[in-house]
N, C-alpha and C positions, 0 to 999 in steps of 0.2 A: 504493501499500498503505500505510494509515492504522495506526500504531501501536496497540493498545489496550494496551500496561501500560507504564508510566511510571515512570520510578523514584521511588521513595518508597512505589510501591502496593507492598502484600501481596500476593502469590501461593501458588498451592497448587503441586507439583511434579506433573502427573497421570501421566507415563511414565516409563520407565527404574529407574535403580537406587536415586534417591532418592526412590521416589516417596510421596504422601504426606505428606511434608516438606513445612511452610510455613514464610514468609519473607518479610523486605520485601525490594523491589529496591535495590541497589546502584547498579546502572550499566545502561544499555541501549546496545547495540551495534549500531543497525540496517544497517549494510551488510550484513555476517554474521548479520543475523537473529538475534541473540541478547543475553541477561539474564544479569545476575550477580544471583544471590540469597543474601542473607547467612546463612550454616552450610550455605551446599548444594553441597552438590558438592565437598567439601576436597581439594586435591590438596597433595602437597608436592612443593618444587621446593628444589634447591641452587642458593641465592646467594652469590655473591662479597660480602664488605663493601661498603658503598656507602654515599651518604650516607642512602639511607631505611633502608638495613639494616645498617647499623652493626659490626655483629656477626658478620653475614654469617649463615650454616650452612644448615639445611636448617627451612625456614620453608613452615606451613599456610597455606594461600588458599582462595581461591573461585575458582572456574572457570567458563567460561559455560557455559549450558547454553540448547538451542537453543528460542525465542519458541513454537513449537509443543508442546512439552513442559512449558508454563507454566500456569496459567490463574487470574484476577483475580479475588478474594474481596471480596465488597462488604462495605463499614465497615459498612452498616446491617443487614442481614440473617447474613452472616459466611456465608455460603456463596459454591462458588464459582460463576460464572456468565458467559455470554459478555457481550460489551460491545453495548449499544446505542448510537445517537447522537439526541439531543436537539437540538433547534433552537429556542431562546431567541426572545421574542420582538423583543431586540435584534440577532438576526441571528448571534449568539454559538452555535457547535456543542461540546455538552458529552457528556462517554460518560454513561451510565449503564447501572443494573442492570437485565436483560433479563428477572428474578425478579420484583425488590420493584419494578422501576419506577423507583428512587429514583437523583438524580443523584452521579454519585461523583465530580466534580472539582467543587470548591466555587467 
């Protein structure tokens, strides 16, 4: 199972209550097949004071979304797209947009 979405990619949610929202991928959880997207699927958590949350209280943070519910946005054409694999002459395998054929990886 090759992951088609990586940290830092811009994605659009295509299913669920957050459908249509776009955001940047903060983290990818491959074993759970989930991604955490910036400002998408916000949940409230009651946190005890700790080093990370010195104040404690109710904190809003992003919850994971299943990877099948997001689709990659092509940086060139701006449309949501499936990912194609491109093999370069030097043997490297890169991700490419299925619509405009532009390579996504730099």
